[in-house]
Every structure is written in C-alpha cells, then in structure tokens.
C-alpha positions as CSV (number, residue, x, y, z in Angstrom):
1,M,0.0,0.0,0.0
2,I,2.8,2.4,0.8
3,V,4.6,1.6,-2.5
4,L,1.4,2.5,-4.4
5,L,1.0,5.8,-2.5
6,V,4.6,6.7,-3.2
7,L,4.1,5.9,-6.9
8,V,1.0,8.1,-7.1
9,V,2.7,11.0,-5.4
10,A,5.7,10.7,-7.7
11,A,3.6,10.5,-10.8
12,S,1.6,13.6,-9.8
13,L,4.7,15.6,-9.2
14,L,6.2,14.5,-12.5
15,W,3.1,15.1,-14.7
16,G,2.1,18.2,-12.8
17,R,5.2,20.1,-13.7
18,K,5.1,22.9,-16.2
19,R,7.2,22.7,-19.4
20,A,10.3,25.0,-19.9
21,D,12.9,25.0,-22.6
22,L,15.8,25.4,-20.1
23,V,16.3,25.1,-16.4
24,I,19.5,26.6,-15.0
25,F,20.3,25.6,-11.4
26,N,23.1,26.0,-8.8
27,A,23.6,29.6,-9.9
28,H,23.9,33.0,-8.3
29,V,20.9,34.6,-10.0
30,Y,20.7,38.4,-9.5
31,T,17.1,39.2,-10.1
32,L,17.5,43.0,-10.1
33,D,14.2,43.5,-8.3
34,S,13.7,46.3,-5.8
35,A,15.2,44.3,-3.0
36,F,18.2,43.1,-5.1
37,S,17.3,39.5,-4.1
38,E,19.2,36.4,-5.3
39,A,17.8,33.1,-6.5
40,Q,19.5,29.8,-7.2
41,A,17.7,28.7,-10.3
42,V,15.6,29.9,-13.2
43,A,13.2,28.3,-15.7
44,V,13.2,29.8,-19.3
45,K,10.8,29.3,-22.2
46,G,10.7,31.1,-25.5
47,G,13.6,33.3,-24.4
48,R,11.6,34.6,-21.3
49,I,12.2,33.8,-17.7
50,L,9.2,31.9,-16.3
51,A,10.4,31.7,-12.7
52,A,13.3,32.3,-10.4
53,G,13.7,30.7,-7.0
54,S,15.5,28.0,-5.1
55,N,17.0,25.0,-6.8
56,A,14.4,22.6,-5.3
57,G,11.5,24.9,-6.0
58,V,12.2,25.5,-9.7
59,R,13.2,21.9,-10.4
60,L,10.0,20.6,-8.8
61,R,7.7,23.0,-10.7
62,Y,9.4,22.9,-14.1
63,R,10.6,20.1,-16.4
64,A,12.9,20.8,-19.3
65,L,14.8,18.9,-21.9
66,H,17.9,21.1,-21.3
67,R,19.2,21.5,-17.8
68,Y,22.4,23.4,-17.0
69,N,24.4,23.2,-13.8
70,A,25.9,26.7,-13.5
71,R,28.3,25.5,-10.7
72,R,27.7,28.7,-8.6
73,Q,28.4,31.1,-11.5
74,G,26.7,34.4,-11.6
75,L,23.6,34.9,-13.8
76,Y,22.2,38.3,-14.7
77,P,19.1,39.1,-16.7
78,G,19.8,40.3,-20.2
79,F,18.2,43.2,-21.9
80,M,17.9,43.1,-25.7
81,D,16.7,46.0,-27.8
82,G,15.2,44.7,-31.1
C-alpha cells in the first residue's frame, strides 16, 4: 500500500510540472528586483524567464529537456533591444 502511495505522489509531481525550454540551477541569480534579491535557479521558455527561485522549487515546478548546472556562477538578466 505504501509503495502505491509513493508511486501516485511521484507521478503527480512528474506530470504536474510545467514545461520549460531550459532550467539553470546551482547559480547566483541576480534578479535586479527592488530588494536586489538572489535566486539559485531559473526556468526559461521562449527566451523569457518563467520563474526564479530555489534549486528545489524551480526543479520541482518545471521540467525541461535542457538543464544546465551553473556551478555557482553568476547569472544576470539580459536586456535586448530589437
């Protein structure tokens, strides 16, 4: 019974995650918000940041074919003028 419960919870976590193109984790993400807060991970889709947060939080909420371990490197948002 416990095994079945674990499988159901694991499946709901796996299928309940949103799709992203890229998840970058283990980074120093400088969000440049008013509090100059830092995050550890970001999820990106279509060239736009979907979410920034803790490694566990972003990796649990988003699944991506491409995952990049930044190995504690800095990550700054980019501004592009088209």
